[in-house]
C-alpha positions as CSV (number, residue, x, y, z in Angstrom):
1,M,2.4,7.0,-23.7
2,K,1.1,9.2,-20.9
3,R,1.0,6.2,-18.6
4,I,4.7,5.3,-19.4
5,I,5.9,8.9,-18.9
6,T,4.2,9.2,-15.6
7,G,5.5,5.8,-14.5
8,L,9.1,6.9,-15.3
9,F,8.7,10.0,-13.3
10,I,7.3,8.1,-10.4
11,A,10.1,5.5,-10.5
12,A,12.8,8.3,-10.8
13,G,11.3,10.2,-7.9
14,W,11.0,7.1,-5.7
15,L,14.6,6.0,-6.4
16,A,15.9,9.5,-5.7
17,I,14.2,9.6,-2.3
18,L,15.6,6.2,-1.4
19,Y,19.0,7.1,-2.7
20,A,19.1,10.1,-0.4
21,Q,18.8,7.7,2.6
22,S,17.3,10.5,4.7
23,F,14.6,9.3,7.1
24,F,13.2,12.8,7.6
25,L,12.9,13.4,3.9
26,F,11.3,10.0,3.4
27,W,8.9,10.6,6.3
28,L,7.8,14.0,4.8
29,V,7.2,12.4,1.4
30,I,5.2,9.5,2.8
31,C,3.2,11.8,5.0
32,G,2.3,13.9,2.0
33,L,1.5,11.0,-0.3
34,S,-0.6,9.3,2.5
35,L,-2.6,12.5,3.0
36,I,-3.6,12.4,-0.6
37,A,-4.3,8.6,-0.4
38,A,-6.4,9.1,2.7
39,Y,-8.4,11.9,0.9
40,E,-8.9,9.6,-2.0
41,Y,-10.0,6.7,0.2
42,F,-12.4,8.6,2.3
43,S,-13.8,10.5,-0.7
44,I,-14.8,7.1,-2.0
45,C,-16.2,6.0,1.4
46,F,-18.2,9.2,1.8
47,K,-19.4,9.3,-1.8
48,H,-23.0,8.9,-0.9
49,E,-23.3,10.6,2.5
50,G,-21.5,12.2,5.4
51,R,-19.0,14.1,3.2
52,E,-19.0,17.0,5.7
53,F,-17.1,14.7,8.1
54,L,-14.4,13.8,5.7
55,W,-11.5,15.8,7.2
56,P,-12.2,14.8,10.9
57,F,-11.8,11.2,9.9
58,I,-8.7,11.8,7.6
59,S,-6.8,13.8,10.2
60,V,-7.1,11.1,12.9
61,T,-6.5,8.3,10.5
62,L,-3.0,9.5,9.7
63,L,-1.9,9.9,13.4
64,P,-0.1,6.5,13.4
65,L,2.0,7.6,10.4
66,F,2.8,11.0,11.8
67,V,4.3,9.6,15.0
68,T,6.7,7.4,13.1
69,Y,8.9,10.5,13.2
70,F,9.9,9.3,16.6
71,K,10.7,5.8,15.3
72,R,8.7,4.2,18.1
73,P,6.4,1.4,17.1
74,D,4.6,1.5,20.5
75,L,3.5,5.1,19.7
76,V,2.3,4.0,16.3
77,Y,0.0,1.3,17.8
78,A,-1.2,3.6,20.6
79,L,-2.3,6.2,18.0
80,L,-3.9,3.4,16.0
81,V,-6.1,2.5,19.0
82,F,-6.9,6.1,19.5
83,S,-7.9,6.4,15.8
84,L,-10.2,3.4,16.0
85,L,-11.8,4.7,19.2
86,Y,-12.3,8.1,17.7
87,N,-13.9,6.7,14.6
88,T,-16.2,4.7,16.7
89,V,-17.3,7.5,19.0
90,L,-17.7,10.0,16.1
91,T,-19.8,7.6,14.1
92,V,-22.1,6.9,17.0
93,F,-22.7,10.7,17.4
94,I,-23.4,11.3,13.8
95,A,-25.4,8.0,13.3
96,S,-28.7,9.9,13.1
97,R,-27.5,11.7,10.0
98,L,-26.5,8.5,8.2
99,T,-28.5,5.8,6.5
100,K,-25.9,3.1,7.0
101,P,-23.8,4.2,10.1
102,F,-22.3,0.8,10.8
103,E,-21.2,0.4,7.2
104,L,-19.4,3.7,7.5
105,L,-17.9,2.7,10.8
106,L,-16.4,-0.4,9.2
107,K,-15.0,1.7,6.3
108,T,-13.4,4.3,8.5
109,C,-11.9,1.8,10.9
110,F,-10.5,-0.2,8.0
111,G,-9.1,3.1,6.7
112,S,-7.2,3.6,10.0
113,V,-5.5,0.3,9.5
114,Y,-5.2,0.4,5.7
115,I,-3.9,3.9,5.3
116,G,-2.7,4.9,8.8
117,L,-1.0,1.7,10.0
118,F,0.2,0.2,6.8
119,T,1.8,3.5,5.5
120,A,3.4,3.9,9.0
121,C,5.1,0.5,8.4
122,L,6.8,1.9,5.3
123,A,8.4,4.6,7.5
124,L,9.3,2.0,10.2
125,I,11.1,0.0,7.5
126,M,13.0,3.1,6.5
127,A,14.1,3.5,10.1
128,Q,15.6,0.0,10.1
129,P,19.3,-0.6,9.4
130,C,19.7,-0.6,5.6
131,G,16.0,0.6,5.5
132,A,16.3,2.3,2.1
133,S,17.8,-0.9,0.5
134,W,15.0,-3.0,2.0
135,L,12.4,-0.6,0.6
136,L,14.0,-0.9,-2.8
137,F,13.9,-4.7,-2.4
138,L,10.2,-4.4,-1.6
139,T,9.5,-2.1,-4.4
140,A,11.3,-4.4,-6.8
141,I,9.0,-7.2,-5.8
142,T,5.8,-5.3,-6.3
143,A,6.9,-3.6,-9.5
144,A,8.3,-6.8,-11.1
145,S,5.2,-8.7,-10.0
146,D,2.8,-6.2,-11.5
147,T,4.7,-6.1,-14.7
148,G,5.0,-9.8,-15.0
149,A,1.4,-10.4,-14.1
150,Y,0.3,-7.9,-16.8
151,F,2.3,-9.1,-19.7
152,L,2.2,-12.9,-18.9
153,G,-1.5,-12.7,-18.1
154,K,-2.2,-10.8,-21.3
155,T,-0.2,-13.4,-23.3
156,F,-1.1,-16.7,-21.7
157,G,-4.1,-15.8,-19.4
158,K,-7.1,-18.0,-19.7
159,R,-8.5,-18.8,-16.2
160,K,-9.9,-15.8,-14.3
161,L,-8.4,-15.3,-10.9
162,C,-11.1,-13.3,-9.2
163,P,-13.7,-12.2,-11.9
164,S,-16.2,-10.7,-9.5
165,I,-13.6,-8.1,-8.3
166,S,-11.1,-7.8,-11.2
167,P,-12.2,-9.4,-14.5
168,N,-8.8,-8.9,-16.2
169,K,-6.7,-10.8,-13.6
170,T,-5.9,-14.4,-14.5
171,V,-4.3,-17.3,-12.7
172,E,-1.6,-17.4,-15.3
173,G,-0.9,-13.7,-14.7
174,F,-0.8,-14.3,-11.0
175,L,1.7,-17.1,-11.3
176,G,3.8,-15.0,-13.8
177,G,3.8,-12.2,-11.2
178,L,5.1,-14.5,-8.5
179,L,7.9,-15.6,-10.8
180,C,8.9,-12.1,-11.9
181,G,8.5,-10.7,-8.5
182,T,10.8,-13.3,-7.0
183,A,13.4,-12.9,-9.8
184,G,13.3,-9.1,-9.4
185,A,13.7,-9.3,-5.7
186,L,16.7,-11.7,-5.9
187,L,18.4,-9.5,-8.5
188,V,18.1,-6.4,-6.3
189,A,19.2,-8.4,-3.2
190,F,22.4,-9.7,-4.9
191,L,23.2,-6.1,-5.9
192,L,22.6,-4.5,-2.6
193,F,23.4,-7.1,0.1
194,D,26.3,-9.3,1.0
195,G,25.8,-13.0,2.0
196,V,22.3,-13.3,0.5
197,N,20.3,-16.2,1.8
198,T,18.6,-17.1,-1.4
199,A,16.0,-19.5,0.0
200,Q,14.8,-17.0,2.7
201,L,14.6,-14.1,0.3
202,A,12.9,-16.1,-2.4
203,S,10.3,-17.4,0.1
204,A,9.7,-13.8,1.3
205,A,9.5,-12.6,-2.3
206,I,6.8,-15.2,-3.1
207,L,4.8,-14.3,-0.1
208,L,5.1,-10.5,-0.7
209,S,4.3,-10.9,-4.4
210,A,1.1,-12.7,-3.5
211,L,0.1,-10.1,-0.9
212,G,0.7,-7.4,-3.5
213,V,-1.9,-9.0,-5.7
214,V,-4.3,-9.2,-2.8
215,G,-3.6,-5.5,-2.1
216,D,-4.5,-4.6,-5.7
217,L,-7.7,-6.7,-5.4
218,V,-8.7,-5.0,-2.1
219,E,-8.6,-1.6,-3.8
220,S,-10.5,-3.0,-6.8
221,L,-13.1,-4.3,-4.3
222,L,-13.4,-0.9,-2.7
223,K,-13.8,0.9,-6.0
224,R,-16.2,-1.6,-7.4
225,S,-18.4,-1.5,-4.3
226,M,-18.6,2.3,-4.6
227,D,-18.9,2.3,-8.4
228,V,-15.8,4.4,-9.1
229,K,-13.2,3.7,-11.8
230,D,-10.1,5.3,-10.2
231,A,-9.3,6.4,-6.7
232,G,-8.2,9.8,-8.0
233,S,-6.7,11.6,-11.1
234,I,-3.5,13.2,-9.8
235,L,-1.3,10.8,-11.8
236,P,-2.0,11.0,-15.5
237,G,-2.6,7.5,-16.9
238,H,-2.4,5.9,-13.5
239,G,-5.3,7.4,-11.5
240,G,-4.7,8.4,-7.9
241,I,-2.0,7.8,-5.3
242,L,-4.0,5.0,-3.9
243,D,-4.1,3.3,-7.2
244,R,-0.2,3.2,-7.2
245,I,0.5,2.2,-3.7
246,D,-2.2,-0.4,-3.2
247,S,0.2,-3.3,-3.6
248,L,2.7,-1.7,-1.2
249,L,0.1,-1.2,1.6
250,L,-0.4,-4.9,2.3
251,T,3.2,-5.9,1.9
252,A,4.7,-3.2,4.1
253,P,3.6,-4.6,7.5
254,V,4.7,-8.1,6.6
255,M,8.1,-6.8,5.4
256,Y,8.5,-4.8,8.6
257,Y,8.0,-7.8,10.7
258,L,10.2,-10.0,8.6
259,L,12.9,-7.5,9.3
260,S,12.0,-7.0,13.0
261,F,12.2,-10.8,13.6
262,N,15.4,-11.2,11.5
263,L,13.8,-13.6,9.1
264,L,15.5,-12.3,6.0
265,G,19.0,-13.4,6.8
């Protein structure tokens, strides 16, 4: 029950933000949520050593997201490069205090892309024409895919999809997620857009649904490798912010480029 109530509040809040169609409000919310997600991510990465350097890495990681305020992708990528260079230089200088400095470098650089760039893509989508509607389209894909994968996998699941990372995920659940994600996306598209190109949107929905599953597996891999159950505890019944946005993170950059290259009709 706690999980359902929290989920309803999350859904209502997200819909309210999108309905407002305010880029500045959306940018503020995403920056706040990403700050929490970055803290969760780096807390996991620095679980065993180097925790005193947590905030220097977090602050620079989020720079690509912060500059989306100016709606300029070139600034986003410039700050991403700066973030990666900063992580590299700082890790070199603190290497003598670490037992596995190169492993930490890989985690921090991945964090710059995973948290900094991919959340920035959410803001860049919002800056697009009909950005709020496209974000609702993307959310429908991930939400319907997650729901379909859970219930169909629980009912029909027999073959494990990736047992070494997530023992509960099944091939049947994955296929059910693709089906439900595509159906949910098309339903939202028919409600929000005129002249829908069904083939293009269905193809995009299948791709994005699959990437959403991979995004969930990536976070499961991170938590399993660091022996933690949840990324955080801020959301009762759901864990942390990172536990809720993991599917969106990998789908956001693909969605952004599908829109940028006019591939969605």
